Residue frames as a rotation matrix with the C-alpha (Angstrom) as fourth column:
MET 1
-0.819 -0.572 0.047 11.86
-0.159 0.305 0.939 23.43
-0.551 0.762 -0.341 3.21
ARG 2
0.224 0.891 -0.395 9.57
-0.694 -0.139 -0.706 23.41
-0.684 0.432 0.587 0.20
PHE 3
-0.572 -0.297 0.765 9.16
0.253 0.823 0.509 20.55
-0.780 0.484 -0.396 -2.23
SER 4
-0.605 0.355 -0.712 7.96
-0.773 -0.474 0.420 20.82
-0.189 0.805 0.562 -5.78
THR 5
0.397 0.900 0.178 5.00
-0.804 0.435 -0.405 18.93
-0.442 0.017 0.897 -7.10
PRO 6
0.564 -0.188 -0.804 7.09
-0.575 0.609 -0.546 16.73
0.592 0.770 0.236 -9.43
LEU 7
-0.635 -0.769 0.081 9.43
-0.535 0.361 -0.764 15.85
0.558 -0.528 -0.640 -6.57
VAL 8
-0.456 0.475 0.752 6.53
-0.739 0.268 -0.618 14.90
-0.495 -0.838 0.229 -4.36
ALA 9
0.569 0.756 -0.323 4.85
-0.802 0.424 -0.420 12.99
-0.181 0.498 0.848 -7.12
GLY 10
0.364 -0.554 -0.749 7.91
-0.440 0.607 -0.662 10.88
0.821 0.570 -0.023 -7.67
LEU 11
-0.426 -0.583 0.692 8.81
-0.859 0.022 -0.511 10.46
0.283 -0.812 -0.510 -4.06
ALA 12
0.596 0.525 -0.608 8.49
-0.197 0.829 0.523 6.94
0.778 -0.191 0.598 -2.59
VAL 13
0.138 -0.518 0.845 9.62
-0.990 -0.062 0.123 5.83
-0.012 -0.853 -0.521 0.86
VAL 14
0.417 -0.114 -0.902 11.49
-0.080 0.984 -0.161 2.49
0.905 0.139 0.401 1.13
SER 15
0.161 -0.266 0.950 11.98
-0.978 -0.171 0.118 1.06
0.131 -0.949 -0.288 4.54
PRO 16
-0.691 -0.389 -0.609 13.58
-0.255 0.920 -0.298 -2.24
0.677 -0.051 -0.735 5.54
ALA 17
0.196 0.890 0.411 10.85
-0.824 -0.077 0.561 -4.16
0.531 -0.449 0.719 7.30
VAL 18
-0.830 -0.507 0.234 12.45
-0.558 0.747 -0.361 -7.36
0.008 -0.431 -0.903 8.37
ALA 19
-0.611 0.657 -0.443 9.21
0.060 0.596 0.801 -8.85
0.790 0.463 -0.403 7.13
ALA 20
-0.304 0.618 -0.725 7.25
0.946 0.109 -0.305 -7.30
-0.109 -0.778 -0.618 10.12
PRO 21
-0.284 0.228 0.931 5.24
0.475 -0.810 0.343 -4.32
0.833 0.540 0.122 8.93
SER 22
-0.999 -0.031 0.043 4.35
-0.019 -0.551 -0.834 -1.52
0.049 -0.834 0.550 11.31
PRO 23
-0.410 0.903 -0.126 0.85
0.842 0.322 -0.434 -1.54
-0.351 -0.284 -0.892 12.72
SER 24
0.060 0.582 0.811 -1.77
0.790 -0.524 0.318 0.76
0.610 0.622 -0.491 11.41
TYR 25
-0.657 -0.366 0.659 -1.59
0.040 -0.890 -0.455 4.43
0.753 -0.273 0.599 12.58
GLY 26
-0.246 0.516 0.821 -2.95
-0.841 -0.535 0.084 4.91
0.482 -0.670 0.565 16.05
ASP 27
0.756 0.588 -0.288 -3.31
-0.410 0.769 0.491 1.27
0.510 -0.253 0.822 16.86
LYS 28
0.020 -0.880 0.475 -0.59
-0.947 -0.169 -0.273 0.80
0.321 -0.445 -0.836 19.62
GLU 29
0.340 0.174 0.924 -1.84
-0.660 0.744 0.103 -2.57
-0.670 -0.645 0.368 20.76
LEU 30
0.989 0.028 -0.147 -0.95
-0.138 0.562 -0.816 -4.08
0.060 0.827 0.559 17.36
PHE 31
0.250 -0.964 0.088 2.74
-0.844 -0.262 -0.468 -3.40
0.475 0.043 -0.879 18.16
LYS 32
-0.201 -0.257 0.945 2.52
-0.838 0.545 -0.031 -6.22
-0.507 -0.798 -0.325 20.71
THR 33
0.497 0.557 0.665 0.95
-0.210 0.821 -0.531 -8.71
-0.842 0.124 0.525 18.25
VAL 34
0.923 -0.208 -0.324 2.98
-0.318 0.063 -0.946 -8.25
0.217 0.976 -0.008 14.99
LYS 35
0.426 -0.814 0.396 5.94
-0.154 0.366 0.918 -10.55
-0.892 -0.452 0.030 15.01
PRO 36
-0.317 -0.613 -0.723 8.56
-0.867 -0.121 0.483 -11.16
-0.384 0.780 -0.493 12.28
ILE 37
0.758 0.640 -0.128 7.32
-0.607 0.619 -0.498 -13.66
-0.240 0.455 0.858 9.67
LYS 38
-0.118 -0.900 0.419 9.50
-0.661 0.386 0.644 -16.75
-0.741 -0.201 -0.641 9.39
GLN 39
-0.641 -0.023 0.767 7.72
0.429 0.818 0.384 -18.85
-0.636 0.575 -0.514 6.93
ILE 40
-0.482 0.437 -0.759 6.31
-0.599 -0.797 -0.079 -17.34
-0.640 0.417 0.646 3.76
GLU 41
0.017 0.586 0.810 3.81
0.576 0.657 -0.487 -18.41
-0.818 0.475 -0.326 1.13
LEU 42
-0.880 -0.420 -0.223 4.39
0.053 -0.554 0.831 -17.35
-0.473 0.719 0.510 -2.44
GLY 43
0.202 0.963 -0.180 0.91
-0.446 -0.073 -0.892 -18.23
-0.872 0.260 0.414 -3.71
PRO 44
0.460 0.182 0.869 0.28
0.481 0.772 -0.416 -19.82
-0.747 0.609 0.267 -7.12
ARG 45
0.939 0.030 -0.341 1.44
-0.239 -0.656 -0.716 -16.97
-0.245 0.754 -0.609 -9.42
PRO 46
0.041 -0.985 -0.166 5.25
-0.859 -0.120 0.498 -17.60
-0.510 0.122 -0.851 -9.37
TYR 47
-0.397 -0.185 0.899 4.65
0.028 0.977 0.213 -21.29
-0.917 0.110 -0.383 -10.21
TYR 48
0.651 0.687 0.322 2.37
0.412 0.036 -0.910 -20.28
-0.637 0.726 -0.260 -13.14
LEU 49
0.780 -0.346 -0.522 4.96
-0.555 -0.767 -0.322 -17.86
-0.289 0.541 -0.790 -14.45
VAL 50
-0.340 -0.905 0.257 7.90
-0.683 0.425 0.594 -20.38
-0.647 0.027 -0.762 -14.22
ASN 51
-0.205 0.268 0.941 5.75
0.385 0.906 -0.174 -23.16
-0.900 0.326 -0.289 -15.91
ASP 52
0.841 0.536 0.074 4.84
0.274 -0.306 -0.912 -20.70
-0.466 0.787 -0.404 -18.75
MET 53
0.236 -0.845 -0.480 8.59
-0.629 -0.509 0.587 -20.09
-0.741 0.163 -0.652 -19.43
ASP 54
0.574 -0.272 -0.773 10.43
-0.645 0.432 -0.631 -21.51
0.505 0.860 0.073 -22.55
GLU 55
0.958 -0.246 -0.150 12.25
0.285 0.884 0.371 -24.72
0.041 -0.398 0.917 -21.80
GLY 56
0.316 -0.925 0.210 15.79
-0.125 -0.260 -0.958 -24.22
0.940 0.277 -0.197 -20.66
SER 57
-0.432 -0.649 -0.626 18.30
0.559 0.352 -0.751 -24.21
0.708 -0.674 0.211 -17.81
LEU 58
-0.858 0.076 0.509 16.65
-0.356 -0.801 -0.480 -21.21
0.371 -0.593 0.714 -16.05
LYS 59
0.141 0.990 -0.022 13.18
-0.784 0.125 0.608 -22.80
0.605 -0.068 0.793 -16.04
LYS 60
0.294 -0.133 -0.946 14.67
0.229 0.971 -0.065 -26.04
0.928 -0.197 0.316 -14.69
LYS 61
-0.744 -0.655 -0.130 16.53
0.344 -0.209 -0.915 -24.22
0.572 -0.726 0.381 -11.94
LEU 62
-0.643 0.543 0.540 13.45
-0.710 -0.687 -0.156 -22.30
0.287 -0.484 0.827 -10.86
GLN 63
0.394 0.864 -0.315 11.26
-0.601 0.501 0.623 -25.31
0.696 -0.056 0.716 -10.89
SER 64
-0.098 -0.530 -0.842 13.84
0.450 0.731 -0.513 -27.08
0.887 -0.430 0.167 -8.63
CYS 65
-0.934 -0.295 0.203 13.11
-0.015 -0.534 -0.845 -24.48
0.357 -0.792 0.494 -6.05
SER 66
-0.270 0.958 0.094 9.38
-0.401 -0.201 0.894 -25.00
0.876 0.204 0.438 -6.01
GLU 67
0.622 0.561 -0.546 9.28
0.182 0.575 0.798 -27.26
0.762 -0.596 0.255 -3.00
LYS 68
-0.436 -0.821 -0.370 12.05
0.692 -0.043 -0.721 -25.70
0.576 -0.570 0.586 -0.96
PRO 69
0.323 0.452 -0.831 11.26
0.890 -0.443 0.104 -23.55
-0.322 -0.774 -0.546 2.10
GLN 70
0.073 -0.197 0.978 11.15
0.587 -0.784 -0.202 -19.92
0.807 0.588 0.058 1.25
LYS 71
-0.042 -0.144 -0.989 12.32
0.916 -0.401 0.019 -17.03
-0.399 -0.905 0.148 3.48
PRO 72
0.893 0.336 -0.300 11.97
0.243 -0.920 -0.308 -13.28
-0.379 0.202 -0.903 3.32
SER 73
-0.039 -0.885 0.464 14.58
0.996 0.005 0.093 -11.49
-0.085 0.465 0.881 1.11
GLN 74
-0.050 -0.063 -0.997 15.74
0.197 -0.979 0.052 -7.95
-0.979 -0.193 0.061 0.89
TRP 75
-0.961 -0.262 0.085 15.71
0.096 -0.030 0.995 -8.56
-0.258 0.965 0.054 -2.84
SER 76
-0.419 0.882 0.214 11.89
0.812 0.259 0.523 -8.74
0.406 0.393 -0.825 -2.67
ILE 77
-0.991 0.073 -0.113 10.14
-0.023 -0.922 -0.387 -5.39
-0.133 -0.381 0.915 -2.41
ALA 78
-0.296 0.949 0.108 6.40
0.949 0.305 -0.084 -5.16
-0.113 0.078 -0.991 -1.73
HIS 79
-0.928 0.039 0.370 4.97
0.084 -0.946 0.312 -2.09
0.362 0.321 0.875 -3.32
ARG 80
-0.270 0.846 0.459 2.01
-0.875 -0.415 0.251 -1.05
0.403 -0.334 0.852 -1.05
GLY 81
-0.388 0.102 0.916 2.34
-0.596 0.730 -0.333 -4.46
-0.703 -0.675 -0.223 0.73
GLY 82
-0.760 0.240 0.604 -0.19
0.475 0.840 0.263 -6.86
-0.444 0.487 -0.752 -0.94
GLY 83
-0.513 0.572 -0.639 -2.26
-0.318 -0.819 -0.477 -3.95
-0.797 -0.041 0.603 -2.38
THR 84
-0.498 0.336 -0.799 -3.01
-0.841 0.039 0.540 -5.80
0.213 0.941 0.263 -5.62
LEU 85
-0.879 0.215 -0.425 -4.53
0.232 0.973 0.012 -8.72
0.416 -0.088 -0.905 -3.71
GLN 86
0.009 0.976 0.217 -7.66
0.230 -0.213 0.949 -6.79
0.973 0.042 -0.227 -2.80
PHE 87
-0.019 -0.086 -0.996 -6.44
1.000 -0.026 -0.016 -5.61
-0.025 -0.996 0.087 0.56
PRO 88
0.953 0.288 -0.096 -6.90
0.290 -0.957 0.004 -1.98
-0.091 -0.032 -0.995 1.47
GLU 89
0.348 -0.893 0.284 -3.75
0.452 -0.105 -0.886 -0.25
0.821 0.437 0.367 0.27
HIS 90
-0.378 -0.697 0.610 -1.14
-0.222 -0.571 -0.790 0.83
0.899 -0.434 0.061 2.84
SER 91
0.592 0.633 0.499 -3.00
-0.691 0.081 0.718 -1.15
0.414 -0.770 0.485 5.64
LEU 92
-0.086 -0.563 0.822 -1.70
-0.883 0.426 0.199 -3.47
-0.462 -0.708 -0.534 8.15
GLU 93
0.499 0.403 0.767 -3.32
-0.078 0.903 -0.424 -6.33
-0.863 0.152 0.482 6.30
SER 94
0.983 -0.146 -0.114 -1.77
-0.130 -0.107 -0.986 -5.28
0.131 0.984 -0.124 3.05
ASN 95
0.206 -0.974 0.098 1.68
-0.903 -0.227 -0.363 -5.12
0.376 -0.014 -0.926 4.58
LEU 96
-0.020 -0.147 0.989 1.32
-0.575 0.811 0.109 -8.45
-0.818 -0.566 -0.101 6.31
ALA 97
0.842 0.409 0.352 0.27
0.010 0.641 -0.767 -9.93
-0.539 0.649 0.536 3.02
GLY 98
0.750 -0.626 -0.213 3.38
-0.489 -0.309 -0.815 -8.51
0.445 0.716 -0.538 1.34
ALA 99
-0.063 -0.748 0.661 5.51
-0.997 0.077 -0.007 -9.85
-0.045 -0.660 -0.750 4.18
ARG 100
0.277 0.370 0.887 3.92
-0.438 0.870 -0.226 -13.20
-0.855 -0.326 0.403 4.14
MET 101
0.981 0.102 0.166 4.83
0.116 0.383 -0.917 -13.48
-0.157 0.918 0.364 0.47
GLY 102
0.429 -0.903 0.016 8.49
0.889 0.425 0.168 -12.88
-0.159 -0.057 0.986 1.30
ALA 103
0.501 -0.323 0.803 9.06
0.216 -0.852 -0.477 -9.20
0.838 0.413 -0.357 0.94
GLY 104
-0.037 -0.655 -0.755 11.96
0.986 0.099 -0.135 -8.14
0.164 -0.749 0.642 2.93
ILE 105
-0.937 -0.170 -0.304 11.27
0.191 -0.981 -0.041 -4.45
-0.292 -0.096 0.952 2.25
LEU 106
0.055 0.982 0.182 7.82
0.961 -0.003 -0.277 -2.77
-0.271 0.191 -0.943 2.31
GLU 107
-0.922 -0.373 0.107 7.52
0.378 -0.803 0.461 0.36
-0.086 0.465 0.881 0.09
CYS 108
0.147 0.984 -0.102 4.69
0.826 -0.179 -0.535 2.93
-0.545 -0.006 -0.839 -0.01
ASP 109
-0.227 -0.084 0.970 3.84
0.680 -0.727 0.096 5.95
0.698 0.681 0.222 -2.03
VAL 110
-0.428 0.086 -0.900 3.61
0.782 -0.464 -0.417 9.15
-0.453 -0.882 0.131 0.01
ALA 111
0.051 0.424 0.904 1.64
0.588 -0.744 0.316 12.36
0.807 0.516 -0.287 -0.19
PHE 112
-0.916 -0.396 0.061 1.76
0.243 -0.669 -0.702 15.55
0.319 -0.629 0.709 1.84
THR 113
0.097 0.897 -0.432 -1.03
0.994 -0.107 0.002 16.63
-0.044 -0.429 -0.902 4.21
LYS 114
0.730 0.285 0.621 -1.99
0.381 -0.924 -0.024 20.29
0.567 0.254 -0.783 4.51
ASP 115
0.906 -0.364 0.214 0.33
-0.371 -0.443 0.816 20.61
-0.202 -0.819 -0.537 7.53
ARG 116
0.319 -0.811 -0.491 3.19
-0.815 0.030 -0.579 19.10
0.484 0.585 -0.651 5.40
GLN 117
-0.062 -0.358 0.932 3.25
-0.660 0.715 0.231 15.72
-0.748 -0.601 -0.281 7.08
LEU 118
-0.562 -0.146 -0.814 3.99
-0.751 0.502 0.429 12.64
0.346 0.852 -0.392 4.85
VAL 119
0.097 0.624 0.776 1.35
-0.584 0.667 -0.463 9.83
-0.806 -0.408 0.429 4.84
CYS 120
-0.888 -0.323 0.327 1.31
0.022 0.681 0.732 6.70
-0.460 0.657 -0.597 2.81
ARG 121
0.231 0.958 -0.169 -1.19
-0.162 -0.133 -0.978 7.19
-0.959 0.253 0.125 -0.02
HIS 122
-0.191 -0.289 0.938 -1.30
0.820 0.478 0.314 5.93
-0.539 0.830 0.146 -3.59
SER 123
-0.123 0.228 0.966 -3.07
0.816 -0.531 0.229 8.89
0.565 0.816 -0.121 -4.95
GLN 124
-0.952 -0.306 0.024 -3.22
0.259 -0.844 -0.469 12.55
0.163 -0.440 0.883 -3.86
CYS 125
-0.688 0.726 0.015 -6.93
-0.716 -0.675 -0.176 13.09
-0.117 -0.132 0.984 -4.50
ASP 126
-0.537 0.444 -0.717 -8.79
-0.154 0.785 0.600 9.92
0.829 0.433 -0.353 -3.93
LEU 127
-0.992 0.064 0.111 -10.07
-0.106 0.072 -0.992 10.36
-0.072 -0.995 -0.065 -0.34
HIS 128
-0.396 0.917 -0.059 -13.70
-0.862 -0.393 -0.321 10.89
-0.317 -0.076 0.945 -1.48
TYR 129
0.496 0.601 -0.627 -13.95
-0.755 0.655 0.031 7.43
0.429 0.458 0.779 -2.96
THR 130
-0.119 -0.545 -0.830 -11.46
0.003 0.836 -0.549 5.43
0.993 -0.068 -0.097 -0.82
THR 131
-0.924 -0.216 -0.315 -12.47
0.324 -0.007 -0.946 6.64
0.202 -0.976 0.076 2.63
ASN 132
0.069 0.989 -0.131 -15.61
0.961 -0.031 0.275 7.77
0.268 -0.145 -0.952 4.45
ILE 133
-0.792 -0.552 -0.260 -14.39
0.594 -0.796 -0.118 11.39
-0.142 -0.247 0.958 4.54
VAL 134
-0.769 0.543 0.338 -17.53
-0.135 -0.655 0.743 12.82
0.625 0.526 0.577 2.95
THR 135
0.197 0.879 -0.435 -19.73
0.449 0.314 0.837 11.23
0.872 -0.360 -0.332 5.77
ILE 136
-0.039 -0.316 -0.948 -17.90
0.980 -0.199 0.026 13.21
-0.196 -0.928 0.317 8.54
PRO 137
0.803 0.566 0.186 -19.17
0.591 -0.794 -0.139 16.85
0.069 0.222 -0.973 8.29
GLU 138
0.767 -0.548 -0.334 -16.13
-0.182 -0.685 0.706 18.38
-0.616 -0.480 -0.625 9.84
LEU 139
-0.301 -0.871 0.388 -13.82
0.212 0.335 0.918 16.61
-0.930 0.358 0.084 7.34
ASN 140
0.106 0.377 0.920 -16.09
0.965 0.185 -0.186 16.87
-0.240 0.908 -0.344 4.33
LYS 141
0.932 0.289 -0.217 -16.15
0.264 -0.955 -0.136 20.73
-0.246 0.069 -0.967 4.70
LYS 142
0.195 -0.938 -0.285 -12.28
-0.271 -0.331 0.904 20.68
-0.943 -0.099 -0.319 4.32
CYS 143
0.116 -0.132 0.984 -12.47
0.770 0.637 -0.005 18.94
-0.627 0.759 0.176 0.90
THR 144
-0.906 -0.384 -0.175 -11.33
0.137 -0.659 0.740 20.87
-0.400 0.647 0.650 -2.18
GLN 145
-0.511 0.844 -0.162 -14.87
-0.601 -0.216 0.770 20.21
0.615 0.490 0.618 -3.45
PRO 146
-0.703 0.261 0.662 -17.08
-0.518 0.449 -0.728 19.02
-0.487 -0.855 -0.180 -0.53
PHE 147
-0.801 0.476 0.362 -19.73
0.554 0.819 0.151 16.24
-0.225 0.322 -0.920 -1.34
LYS 148
-0.516 0.792 -0.327 -22.76
-0.792 -0.586 -0.169 17.50
-0.326 0.171 0.930 -3.17
PRO 149
-0.392 0.381 0.838 -25.48
0.160 0.925 -0.346 14.88
-0.906 -0.001 -0.423 -3.73
ALA 150
-0.840 0.143 0.524 -27.12
0.537 0.081 0.840 14.31
0.077 0.986 -0.145 -7.08
LYS 151
-0.226 0.783 -0.580 -29.82
0.389 -0.473 -0.790 16.85
-0.893 -0.404 -0.198 -7.79
ASP 152
0.518 0.564 -0.643 -31.88
-0.323 -0.567 -0.758 18.00
-0.792 0.600 -0.111 -10.82
GLY 153
0.999 -0.018 0.027 -30.19
0.032 0.468 -0.883 15.69
0.003 0.884 0.468 -13.22
LYS 154
0.342 -0.921 0.187 -26.68
-0.726 -0.385 -0.569 16.61
0.596 0.059 -0.801 -12.07
PRO 155
0.406 -0.183 -0.895 -24.52
0.356 0.934 -0.030 13.75
0.842 -0.306 0.445 -10.69
ALA 156
0.935 -0.210 -0.287 -23.10
0.269 -0.112 0.957 13.68
-0.233 -0.971 -0.049 -7.19
SER 157
0.507 -0.820 0.263 -19.73
0.143 -0.221 -0.965 15.28
0.850 0.527 0.005 -6.88
ALA 158
0.945 -0.327 0.016 -16.75
-0.103 -0.251 0.962 15.58
-0.310 -0.911 -0.271 -4.44
LYS 159
0.453 -0.889 -0.074 -13.01
0.211 0.188 -0.959 15.97
0.866 0.418 0.273 -4.47
CYS 160
0.938 -0.183 0.293 -11.05
-0.328 -0.203 0.922 15.32
-0.109 -0.962 -0.251 -1.30
CYS 161
0.464 -0.855 -0.233 -7.28
-0.065 0.229 -0.971 15.36
0.884 0.465 0.051 -1.38
THR 162
0.242 -0.532 -0.812 -4.61
0.922 0.386 0.022 14.36
0.302 -0.754 0.584 1.19
SER 163
-0.739 -0.642 0.207 -3.41
0.569 -0.758 -0.319 18.06
0.362 -0.117 0.925 1.03
ASP 164
-0.072 0.784 0.616 -6.91
-0.113 -0.620 0.776 19.19
0.991 -0.014 0.133 2.20
ILE 165
0.887 0.412 -0.208 -6.52
0.097 0.275 0.957 17.64
0.451 -0.869 0.204 5.76
THR 166
-0.004 -0.846 0.534 -4.11
-0.765 -0.341 -0.546 18.07
0.644 -0.411 -0.645 8.69
LEU 167
-0.023 -0.053 -0.998 -2.84
0.460 0.886 -0.057 15.56
0.887 -0.461 0.004 11.09
C-alpha cells in the first residue's frame, strides 16, 4: 500500500492511554514500572486562564472546581504528551507529563521510515538537530545530506530525515 505525502503529512495517531503511556522504544524494563496515574496535577496555567476570564457564571463554575480532586479524562488529549513543557517530544517523560496533567488520550505525529515503518516524530527532516545521528558515522552517511563541518567561510550543513533510516 502506498501513501501520498499529503496524507502522511496530515496523519496523526490517536491512542487511548488510560493515562499510562507506553515506555520508550526498546526499554522493556519500563513496562514493569509505568503504572496508571490516579492523581493528576493541572499546573498553574488553567487557573491563570480561568482568572483572566470575564466575570460570569462560567468563570464562577470553573473557579468552584479549582480545589476539587482531578482525574484523567478521555476528553483531554495530550498532543506529543507534555512536549511544550521542555520535555523531549514523544519521549516517555513527555507522555508521563501529559498523563500527569490529566490526559486520557496521548496523541503523536507520525512519519515513515525508509522501510515504511511508522514512528512518532513531529517533523520529517529534523533528525540532524534533534538527535545525535550526525555523530554516528554509519547513520550520518544515510542522511539526505550528511554532516559537513564549517570550512572556508561556509557554514556547517546537514539534513537527516526520518525517511533516510530503517528500523
